[in-house]
C-alpha positions in Angstrom: 141.9 209.6 126.4 138.4 210.3 125.1 138.5 207.6 122.5 139.7 204.8 124.7 137.5 202.3 126.5 136.0 201.9 129.9 134.1 198.9 131.1 131.6 199.0 133.9 130.9 195.5 135.3 127.5 195.7 137.1 126.7 193.2 139.8 124.3 190.8 138.1 124.0 187.9 140.5 124.9 184.8 138.4 124.6 186.6 135.1 126.4 189.3 133.0 125.6 193.0 132.7 128.3 195.3 131.1 128.4 198.9 130.1 131.1 199.7 127.6 132.0 203.4 127.3 133.7 205.0 124.3 133.8 208.7 124.9 130.2 209.7 125.3 129.0 206.6 123.4 127.6 203.7 125.4 127.1 200.0 124.5 125.0 197.9 127.0 125.9 194.2 126.9 123.5 191.8 128.6 121.2 192.5 131.5 121.5 189.7 134.0 118.8 187.4 135.3 115.5 188.2 137.0 116.0 190.9 139.6 119.2 192.3 138.1 117.3 195.1 136.4 115.8 196.5 139.5 118.9 195.9 141.7 121.7 197.1 139.4 120.8 198.1 135.9 117.9 200.4 136.5 119.7 202.4 139.2 122.7 202.8 136.9 120.6 203.9 134.0 118.8 206.4 136.2 122.2 207.9 137.3 123.4 208.1 133.7 120.2 209.8 132.7 120.5 212.3 135.4 124.2 213.0 134.5 123.2 213.6 130.9 120.4 216.1 131.4 117.4 213.8 131.5 117.9 211.6 128.5 120.2 208.8 127.6 121.2 207.4 124.2 122.7 203.9 124.0 124.6 203.4 120.8 123.8 199.7 121.0 122.2 197.2 123.3 123.7 193.7 122.7 122.4 190.4 123.9 125.3 187.9 123.8 122.7 185.0 123.8 119.3 184.4 125.1 119.9 182.4 128.3 117.9 183.9 131.1 120.9 185.1 133.1 121.8 187.4 130.2 118.5 188.4 128.7 115.8 188.8 131.4 117.3 192.1 132.7 117.2 193.6 129.2 113.7 192.3 128.6 112.6 193.9 131.8 114.4 197.2 130.8 112.7 197.3 127.4 109.3 196.5 128.8 109.7 199.2 131.4 110.6 201.7 128.7 107.8 200.6 126.4 105.1 201.1 129.0 102.7 204.0 128.3 103.9 207.4 129.7 107.2 206.3 131.2 108.6 208.5 133.9 111.7 210.7 133.5 114.0 208.0 134.8 113.2 205.8 131.9 113.9 208.3 129.1 116.5 206.3 127.1 116.7 205.4 123.5 119.0 202.9 121.6 120.5 203.0 118.1 120.1 199.3 117.6 119.7 195.9 119.3 122.0 193.0 118.6 120.1 189.8 119.2 120.4 186.4 117.5 116.9 185.2 118.2 116.1 181.6 118.7 114.1 181.4 115.4 117.0 183.0 113.4 119.7 180.7 115.0 117.8 177.5 114.5 115.9 178.3 111.4 112.8 177.3 113.3 109.5 178.5 112.1 107.9 181.3 114.1 104.2 182.0 114.6 102.4 184.7 116.6 101.5 184.0 120.2 98.3 185.4 121.8 100.0 188.8 122.4 101.1 189.0 118.8 104.8 188.6 119.5 106.7 186.0 117.4 106.7 182.7 119.3 108.8 179.8 118.3 106.6 176.7 118.3 105.9 174.6 121.3 108.2 175.3 124.3 106.7 172.4 126.3 108.9 169.8 124.5 112.0 171.7 125.5 111.3 171.4 129.2 110.7 167.7 128.9 114.1 167.1 127.2 116.5 168.9 129.5 116.7 167.9 133.2 115.9 170.1 136.2 116.2 173.8 136.6 118.2 174.2 133.4 115.2 173.1 131.3 113.0 175.8 133.0 115.7 178.4 132.3 115.8 177.5 128.6 112.0 177.6 128.3 112.0 181.0 129.9 114.7 182.3 127.5 112.8 182.0 124.3 109.7 184.0 125.2 112.0 186.6 126.9 113.8 187.0 123.6 110.4 187.4 121.9 109.4 190.0 124.5 112.5 191.9 123.8 112.1 191.9 120.1 108.4 193.0 120.5 109.3 196.0 122.7 112.3 196.9 120.5 109.9 197.2 117.6 107.5 199.3 119.7 110.5 201.7 120.5 111.6 201.7 116.8 114.9 200.2 117.7 116.3 198.3 114.7 117.5 194.7 115.0 121.1 193.8 114.1 121.3 197.0 112.0 125.1 197.1 111.8 125.0 193.5 110.6 122.6 194.2 107.8 119.6 193.0 109.8 120.5 189.3 109.6 122.4 187.2 112.1 125.4 188.6 113.9 128.0 186.0 112.9 131.5 185.6 111.6 132.0 184.1 108.1 135.1 182.7 106.4 137.0 186.0 106.8 137.5 188.7 109.3 134.2 190.5 110.1 134.8 193.9 111.6 131.8 196.3 112.0 132.0 200.0 112.8 129.8 200.6 115.8 130.5 204.4 116.1 133.4 206.5 114.8 136.5 205.2 116.4 134.9 202.0 117.9 134.8 198.7 116.1 133.6 195.2 117.0 135.3 192.2 115.3 132.8 189.4 115.5 134.6 186.2 116.5 131.6 184.0 117.1 129.2 182.5 116.4 130.7 181.0 113.3 128.4 180.6 110.3 129.4 177.0 110.0 128.6 176.4 113.7 125.2 177.9 113.2 124.6 175.9 110.1 125.2 172.7 112.1 122.7 173.8 114.8 120.1 174.6 112.1 120.6 171.2 110.5 120.1 169.5 113.9 116.9 171.5 114.4 115.5 170.8 111.0 116.2 167.1 111.3 114.3 167.0 114.5 111.5 169.2 113.2 111.0 167.0 110.1 110.1 164.0 112.3 107.3 165.8 114.1 103.8 166.9 113.1 103.0 170.6 113.4 100.8 169.9 116.4 103.6 168.1 118.4 106.1 169.9 120.6 108.9 171.1 118.3 111.5 172.7 120.5 113.6 169.7 121.5 117.0 171.4 121.8 119.5 171.5 124.6 121.2 174.5 126.2 124.2 174.2 123.9 122.1 175.8 121.2 122.2 179.0 123.3 125.7 178.9 124.6 127.2 177.9 121.2 125.4 180.8 119.5 126.9 183.4 121.9 128.0 186.6 120.1 131.7 187.1 120.9 133.4 190.4 119.9 136.8 192.0 120.2 136.0 195.7 120.9 138.7 198.1 119.7 139.1 201.8 120.2 142.1 204.2 120.7 144.5 201.3 120.6 142.7 199.4 123.4 141.1 195.9 123.1 138.4 194.2 125.1 137.5 190.5 124.4 133.8 190.0 125.4 132.7 186.4 125.2 129.2 185.7 126.5 129.0 182.0 127.3 131.0 180.8 124.3 133.5 177.9 124.4 137.2 178.6 124.2 137.7 176.6 121.1 135.1 178.7 119.3 136.8 181.9 120.6 140.2 180.7 119.4 138.8 179.7 116.0 137.3 183.2 115.6 140.6 184.8 116.5 142.6 182.6 114.1 140.1 183.1 111.3 140.4 186.9 111.8 144.1 186.8 111.7 144.5 188.1 115.3 146.6 185.3 116.8 150.3 185.8 116.4 151.7 183.4 113.8 154.7 182.5 116.1 152.5 180.9 118.7 152.9 183.7 121.2 150.0 185.2 123.1 147.6 187.8 121.8 147.8 190.7 124.1 144.5 192.4 125.0 143.5 195.0 127.6 140.5 193.1 129.0 139.2 189.5 128.7 135.7 188.8 130.1 135.8 185.1 130.8 132.9 183.1 129.3 130.1 181.4 131.3 130.9 183.0 134.7 134.2 181.2 135.1 132.9 177.7 134.4 135.6 175.2 133.6 133.2 173.8 130.9 134.0 176.8 128.7 137.7 177.2 129.0 140.9 175.2 128.6 144.6 175.7 128.8 145.1 176.9 125.2 142.8 179.9 125.6 144.9 181.2 128.5 148.1 180.4 126.8 147.1 182.2 123.6 145.3 185.2 125.0 146.9 187.3 127.7 145.0 190.3 129.3 145.9 193.1 131.6 142.5 192.7 133.1 140.4 189.5 133.5 136.7 189.8 134.5 134.4 187.2 135.9 130.8 187.9 136.7 129.5 185.3 139.2 128.1 185.0 142.7 128.9 181.4 143.4 125.8 179.9 141.8 126.7 176.5 140.2 130.1 176.8 141.8 131.2 179.7 139.6 133.8 180.9 139.3 135.3 177.4 139.6 138.7 176.8 141.2 139.7 174.8 138.2 139.2 177.8 135.9 141.0 180.1 138.4 143.9 177.7 138.5 144.3 177.5 134.7 144.3 181.3 134.6 146.8 181.8 137.5 149.1 179.0 136.2 149.1 180.6 132.7 150.3 184.0 134.2 152.6 182.6 136.8 155.5 185.0 137.2 153.7 187.8 135.5 152.8 190.8 137.6 151.0 193.1 135.1 147.5 191.7 135.3 144.5 192.0 137.6 141.5 189.7 138.2 138.1 191.5 138.8 135.4 189.5 140.5 131.8 190.8 141.0 131.2 188.9 144.3 133.0 187.2 147.1 135.0 189.9 148.9 133.3 189.4 152.3 131.3 186.7 154.0 127.7 186.7 152.8 128.5 188.4 149.6 127.2 186.0 147.0 126.5 182.3 147.8 127.5 181.4 151.4 130.5 179.3 150.5 131.9 181.6 147.9 134.0 184.0 150.0 135.6 181.2 152.1 136.5 179.2 148.9 138.0 182.2 147.1 139.8 183.4 150.3 141.5 180.0 150.6 142.3 179.9 146.9 144.0 183.3 146.8 145.7 182.9 150.2 147.8 180.2 148.5 148.6 182.6 145.6 149.4 186.0 147.3 151.1 187.2 144.2 147.8 187.4 142.3 146.2 190.8 142.2 142.4 190.3 142.7 139.7 192.9 143.2 136.3 192.3 144.5 133.3 194.6 144.0 132.0 195.9 147.2 128.3 195.1 148.1 126.1 197.7 146.4 129.0 198.8 144.1 130.4 197.8 140.8 133.7 197.7 139.0 134.8 200.5 136.6 137.8 199.4 134.6 139.6 202.1 132.5 141.6 200.5 129.7 
């Protein structure tokens, strides 16, 4: 069926990188962390460019949120394309870029950095407020978002065009946007009210500080809670794509959009990309009870213990006795594929559940899921 959906799940280490196909139209969602562009995304783009006669048009590039494990690969991709005299393998163009930038999400003032890109004020304070490696990742995320916006402008790629140029968000009623004829995205998150609370938190902090003081004292929840979540629909097929959102926000968006069955039964979708790489912090029992999928996808290589056994248990328990579903994992099919402990842990988990149909991507390969 030319109008149905196919999802390619590229191996993106501990991040996400997805290619959604609708006929000849392509939507690229996230690009993984540092290294993912060279390892996975660039080779796949080169192959697509070759298949399509030397040039590639991406209907949309979408950044679910600006955490480094989602945005760096895209920032590298855009920077590569924006370089003077790019080679034939980089001849791609995009119809638009969906990105809820840090300044737009928080309402924070932006000012130019030395390169002329918009720079949200004073990242140093951010690093001091969040412990360890996470703080470094957050500090990297904002300038990478700025870099992406800068290069999109250089390539004449419009920002959030389908959403009228503002934030991509859901309001008080169903928000369904036409991406291309036959393909729609219903925006389930972030909710306007959620973003308003984040803005208020930012403004309250900002009001207490002088302009010369660090003014980026926010935690990682600002990024995860601002994840763009969409239900992609085409040809009678549905794919729920969730970034790193929390399950309560996802369910709220589904309820607000009138998509959850009124009788309390489960919404049936063809694919559900689990949020935050299978972290238990972003899911709970209700999401698995209220949303059933023929295909579940987790992109994770064992970093931070993801996918977590607790998440896998919730999923498997919710589908106990059902046989018409498959779990697709990007790493862990053999020893040494992903973090050292990953394969052994997953092997033990699924050995106790032989009825579960699980598919691992082979090293150097990626999943292609036809819906």
